[in-house]
N, C-alpha and C positions, 0 to 999 in steps of 0.2 A: 578573578574569582567572581567579581559581582556578575560578569557576564555566564559564565558557566551557570553559576548557581538558577540564574532569571530563566536561562535557557534549558536547562536539567530537565525538565517535562518534555518538550521536544526531541533532544537528543536522546535521551533513554528510550523512546518509543523509537526512534530510527535506529539504535544498537540494537534495542532485542528484536527489531525485524532483519538487521543484516544480521546476526546471531544466528537465528531462525532459517534465513535461506541458506546460509553457507550450512547449517547443521545437515539441512534436510537435501542439501546437494550433494554432501559427504555420505549418507546414510542411504542415500537414494540411490546413489552410484556403487558403493559394498552389495546392496541388496539386488541391482539391474546385474552384476558383475558376476555374481557367486549363484542367482536364484534361474537367471533366464541366459546369458551368454557362456559362462561357462560350462554348462552342460552341453551345449550345441559344439565345442571347439574342436570335438575328431570329426566333423563333418562339414565344419563353418570355413570357409576357403581363408579367409583373411582374418583369423581367430587372434593369432598371436599378436598379430600388429595391433586390430581392436585391443585386446587386453592390455599390452603395455601402453596403448593412449590412455586407455579407463584407467591405469595405475597413475599415469603421471596426474589424470587430471584430479583424481581422489585425493591425491597427496597436495596437490595445489588447494583444493576446496578446505583441505583440514587444516594446512597450517592458515588460510583465508581466517575459518574458523578461530584458529589459536586469535590471530590477531585481533578481531573484532571482539572477543569474550574476551582479552585480556584490556584492552580498552575501556569496555563496558565497567568491568572490576574495577580499574583503575578510576575512572570518572566518579563511580558512586562509593568509594573508599573516601576520594578528597573532600565531595559534599558531604559528606557525611559525617568525617571528622571537623568537618567546618561550620557545619550548622548545629550540630550536636553536642559538639565542645568535647571529641571521644579521641583515645589516643589508638594508634595503631594496632597495640596489641587488643584491643578491644572489638575493634571491626574486624580483625581477623578471625575472630570467633564468630562474627555472623553467619547468615545460613546462606546469604545470597554469596558470602565469598566463598563458602566452604563448596558449592554447588559452582559457581565459575572456576575454582582451581580442579575441580575435578572433570567439567568441560575442555579446560585446558590438557591438562595431563592425558587423558582418553584421545584427542584430538591428535595430540602431540605421536602418541604409540601408534593409533592408524598412520599417522603420514611415515613412520619407521617402518611398520608392517608391510604398508603399500610397495615400498621400494622393492620387494623381492615378491616373486611371480602369486598372484593372488589365489590361488588354487590351494597351496601348501600351507598359506596363512587363513583361510577362512574364515575357521572357528574364531581366531582370535578376532579378526575383523568385525566378525557377527556379535561378539559379546562384547566390544568395544563401542559398537552402534546401540546396542539396548543400554549401557553405562552412560553413554551420551543422552540417550532419552530421558534414562532416569533422572540423571542431573538437572536437565532441562526443567524435568517438571519440579524439581524444588522449587522454580522458581516464577513456580505459576499460581492464579488464587488456591488453587487443592493444598497447597503446603500450606498458608497462612489458616487454615480453618483450624477453628479448635477443636471442632467436631467433626465427625464424617470425613475424615481426608480419604480414605484408603480409594472406596467408589469414585470419586471424583478423579483423585491422582492417577487410577488405573486408566480411567476415562481417557485421562489427558493425555496419558502415554501412548495409548492405541492411537488417539487423534494424530500426535506429532507422528509418530510410526507410517501410519496409513498417509499421510501427507507427504513424506520422505519417500514412500516406496512409489506415488503416483507422480505428483508435481516433481521430488526430488532426481527422480528417475527417466523424467521423460527428456533432457535433455541428451542422455546417453542413448536412449532408443533413438533420437535422430542421427546421431553420431554413427551408431550401427548400419541405422539404414543408408545413409549416406557412403560409407564405405564397403557395403556390399552390393557383390555384384550379379548374385546368383538370387533370382528370383524367388528359389525355393527358400532360402534362408532369409529372406527379407518378411517372405511371407509367415518362417516360423518364429521368426524373431516378432512380428507385431502382434501376431496369433497369442504369443506368451504374455507380453507383457500387455494385452487385451485383459487377458483372463486375472492379472495381480491387478492392473487398475479399478475391474469391476470389485475384486474382493475389498481394494483402500476406499471403491465409492459406499461399500456396505457399513464397512468399518467407523468410518467419517461419518455417516449419518447417524450408525449406532451409536458413537461418543459423544455425538454435536447434542444429540436427544438428553441422553443421562446427563450430559451437565446442565442443560439446558433446564433439566429437573431440579439442580442441585442450584443454581445461581440464579434463573428467574422464576418466582415464585407464584405468575398470573399472567393472562395476558395483556393486561393494563401495562406491565413491566417493560413490555415491548416497544410501546411506544411513551411510555412516563419516564422512562430513566435514559442515562447515556449508554448504558450497558447493554441495555435493549436495544438500542436503534445500533451502535455497532454489531452487535448479533444479527440485527436483520439485513444489514447492509454484507455481512460474512453470506448470508443465505443466500443473495439475490445473485451475487457474486459466484457464489456456489453453483447455483442453478444454468448462469450461463456455460460453467465450465464442464456440465451435464450435456448441456447440446452441444458443444464440441466434441465432447467425449463420446457421445452417442453419433455423431456424424463419422469421425474417426473410427468407431465399433464397424459399421455399416460400411465402410471401405476398405477395412481389412479383411472383410467378410468376400467384396467380391475382387480381389488385389488378382486373381490367376484372370480376369477376362478382359483387362486393359491392362497392364501392371507398370508400366512406364507414367502413364497419367494419373491411376489411381493412388500410386505409392506418391507423385508430386503433390497431391492434394492433401495426402496424408502429412506429409511432412508440414506443409503451410498450417493446417489446422493446427497441427502439432507447436507450432512456434506462438498461434496465439493463446491455446491452452495451456504454455509454458506461462504466456504475459500473465494472465489472469491468476492464473495459480499461486505465481508471487505475490501479486495484488492481496490475495486473501490471505496470505501471510503476513501485510505490513496491519492488513485490517486487525487479523490477530496479536498485532505485536501492540494494536493501540487500543485493544482490549486491557491490558497490563497496566493501562493508567488509569483505568476507573473501576471502583468496584462494584462488585457482583452486585446488579439490580435486589436480589433478596435480600441484602445488607441496609437499603435503602428504602426504607419504608415510607419515611414523612417526605413531603416536599414535592411528590412526582406531580408529572403532568397530566392534567383530565383529557378526555376527547372534547368536551365544549373549548377547552382551551387553546386547544390546538386549531378547533375549525373557525374561531374567531381570530385566531391570528392570521390563517390561512385564506382569509375571507378576501377574493378580490379588491383591490383598491385603485383607484386612478395615481401613477405614476409621480413620485416627486421630483422635478426636473429642477427646481432652484434649491440651494443649498443657504444655508443660513452663513452670517461672518464667521470668522475663525477667531474673531473676539469674542462670538458670545460662547464658544465650546468650555468645558471647563476646563480647569488647571492642569497640565500636563503631570503627569505619575512624577517624571523627573525632577521636576520644576518644584513641584511639593516635597518631595525628598530632600533637596537641598534647602528648601526654605527652613525645614524643619531642623535638620542639621544646624545651620545658622545659628537657630535660634534655641538649639538644644532641647528640644521636645521629642518626645519618642513617636514611632511612629505607628499605628495600630499593624500587627502584624495579618498576616493569612495564616490556614490551616494547610495551605498549596506551598508545596516548597517554592523557593525564589520570587512569592507574589507579597502584596502588601494588600492588606484590607483595603477594597475598591467602594468607593459611592456610586450610588445607581445613576445610570446615566441618565443628564439632563435633554429634554425634548431638542436642545440644538446638536446634542452629540447624536442622539436617535435620526435625525433630521439630516445629518450629514452622513451618517452611514446608509440611510435609505438612498439617499443621491446619489453616490457612489455606487451602489447596486443596481439602481433603476438606470443609469447611464451605462454601465458597463453590459445589464440586458439589453437595452436598445442595437448596442455596437453587436452584441452577439446574435441577435436575433436577426440583423439586418445580415451578418457575414452564410450564418445558414439558409436564408431566402433567396441570397446570390446564388449560394452552391447550388441549389435545387434548381434554381433557374439555370446556370450552366449547365449543369446536368443535363437537361432536357434537349438541349444543343441548340435551342433558338435564341440564345444571347452569347456569342463567342465574348462578347465584350465583360461579360459578370466572372469570367474567369480571374481577374485582378482583384478579388474579394478577399485575400489573404492581406493586402495591403490596410484594410479595416485595423487589424491585430496591432499595428504601429501605433494607432491611435488609439487602443485601448491600453497598450503598454506607456503610451504616456501619460495618459488620464490616469491609470494607477498608480503611476510613479510621483505623478505632482499630488493626487489628491487623496489617496487611502489612507495616509496617516498625517493628518493634520498636525501631531504634535514634534512633527519633525520638519527637518529642510526638506523642500525649502518656503515653508509655508509656517512653521512651528519653531520655539525658539531650540529646540534639540539639535545638535548638528547632525551632519551628515553620516560621522565614522560612529558616533556614540547610539545613534539609534539603533545600532545593528545590536546593543545590548538587550533588545526585546525580543522575543524569541515571536511573536505573531508579525511585528515587522519584518525579522527577517525571511520569515513565510511569504509574504508580501513580494518582497523583493525577489524572492528565487523567483516566484510566480512572472515576475514582470520580466527577467532574462528568459523565461521557457518561451514565455510568448512572444518576445523580439527574436530569438533563434527562429518559432516558427516561422511568424511573418516573412523573415529574410527567405528561408530556403523555399518554403510552398509557394509562394508567388514567384520564384525563381524556376520551379518545376512547373508551374500551371502558366507562365508566359512563353516556357520552351527554351529558357536561357539553360538549364541544366536537365539533363535529360538520364543522368546516373541514377540506379535504383536508389542505390545508399542516399542520396540528395531525396529523394521522395521519404523514405522512410524516415525523415526528422519530424517529419508531424505528427503521424500515428505514434512516435517514441516519445512527442512533448506531450501532445494529449493524454496516454496514457500514463506518463509519469505524473503532470500536472494534478490527473485527477488521484490517482494514489497520494501525495503529498497532501493533498485537501482530504485525505479521511485521518491525516495526525493532523490536521489543522483544528485543535483541543480548545474550542469555546466552551464545552462541556464537562472540562476538568470537575468542576467544584459542582457538577451537577444543578445547579441553581435554575431556575424555571428560565427566566430569560436568554440564558447562555443555551439550554436545551431547545428552546425553539429555534435558536439559531443555526444549532445543530441540525433540526428539522429539516432546514432547507439545504445546507451545504451537503449533507451525505447523500441526496439524490442530484445535487451535481457531479460530486466525486463521480459516483457510478456513472452516468451518463457519459462525463467523460473519458471513463475508462472502456465504456464500450464503444464509444467515437475511435476513439484512437486504434482499437484491436480492430474493429470492422475496416477502417480503413488500410491497416495495415494486411488485412483479406485482399481486400481490393488490386493493393499494390502486387502482392505475390503469388493470388491465384492467375490462372488465363481468363480473359475477358467474357467469356462465355460462364464460366464459375463463380466469378465476381460480383454480379450482377446486384443480386441482394445486399450484398455489402455495401457497395458504391451508393444506394440510398439509404441505408441506416446511419452511417454516422451524418450527414447533414440534417436529418432528422432530429438526432439529439442534439445539434446546434441549434435547432429552431426551439426545441424543447426548453433547452437550457436557459434561453435570449427569455421567454413567458417567466420561468421560475422566478430569473433575476428581476426581471422586469415589475413582479409582483411581491417581491421581497419585503416583508414587514419586519419591524422589531418593537410595534407600540399597537 
């Protein structure tokens, strides 16, 4: 139970992201089938086969939504009953339980109705989709407002509906294009979805602007609060999505000129668009862990404070001794329990009141970031050198990631094994340590697969795709790395560095994906983007500061 409460903030963000993802896929599949594919069934050769495939996938996504929402509700109930000393009957009347139960029932009904031909049950499926969206809005910031609920609530509903129709519908578009042999039908499907995507983009922009007017009260709140920083990251990812969407739009317009090549490019760009889209969904889920900027008018960061912190300074390449660091939190709790003294509580669930970091603590963290930056910068430069074709030996640059993984495993968390008193397994009770260990596993997997690809030991495309998947997943997870959950200035200053790292990681991953999936003549730009991202990440880490 202690581990669950400690990790609840991180787990709740992940569960919210998974729920939103399956909700978008379920609703997006219904909208694509009913609004785009079904009207073409009379003239669309493989219509029945694809319709049956879509029915099955919609049913799978709906059942996955049931499972994720059931797990989310269960975790919330357990934690709330344990921390607030509430009975089960009291918890059952909470808004989150009512909304979660509504989502579960609606998703089960969608799974049931999707067993029959969708054309016959279209009205029911559309109605249930709107019920899903409405229940999901009950879990957003809009429902928690004391006043002015309806306008942000409607904007949030429009936002989620547009996300589902665009991002959630993209996988169904790819399936339809892959299974269609007739160029005319492919062109019609792509053009119809293009219209739906443009409507969704306008709806997303409008809804986002309305929500920002309610939740962000000034331009200074964008960089001065955790909520504003996360919204800014969503906007940047949205801009990348628009770029890919624009490329797809022009490909659709010219599909008759060279259908085979253009449709292949369309599919590859759509794959990257899907990946970025679900990263945006994860960023949206992260917003639920922080209060709106308009509710936090005190203790905001100012422009001069950010400039002072971001001012470059010579990297710290020597660390203090472990003995100079603050007493580990777990040891502090054990000592307090042994002495029978109370431990000050934090207003963040699962946390204890923390004391400010000592100079040694800050020096240790900066040392870790700076050495990591040197390694990443070296990898980026070696990748660029190899890309020029003049240094074949530079293809072994992925091996540096093994050194980075070992460094992070040993040095990232000095409170824990092997440097600190906390044991290896009990250290996983801390959500931040859990994330660090997850990054180590991802980095190690990337190093192994990418080195084998670069050295020619593995030529299968699936092995090459491990690199972009690890980069994009690592960047996405970094968006949930909540240093700024409490909106403390020091934590938010750290977040201002980590969010760009996450965005660059996501960009590098999907640029590499396009390099692999596109033809050599179409992937030239993408092949230069990801090494440059690595170089920028290295410099950001090299000049990271906490004081």
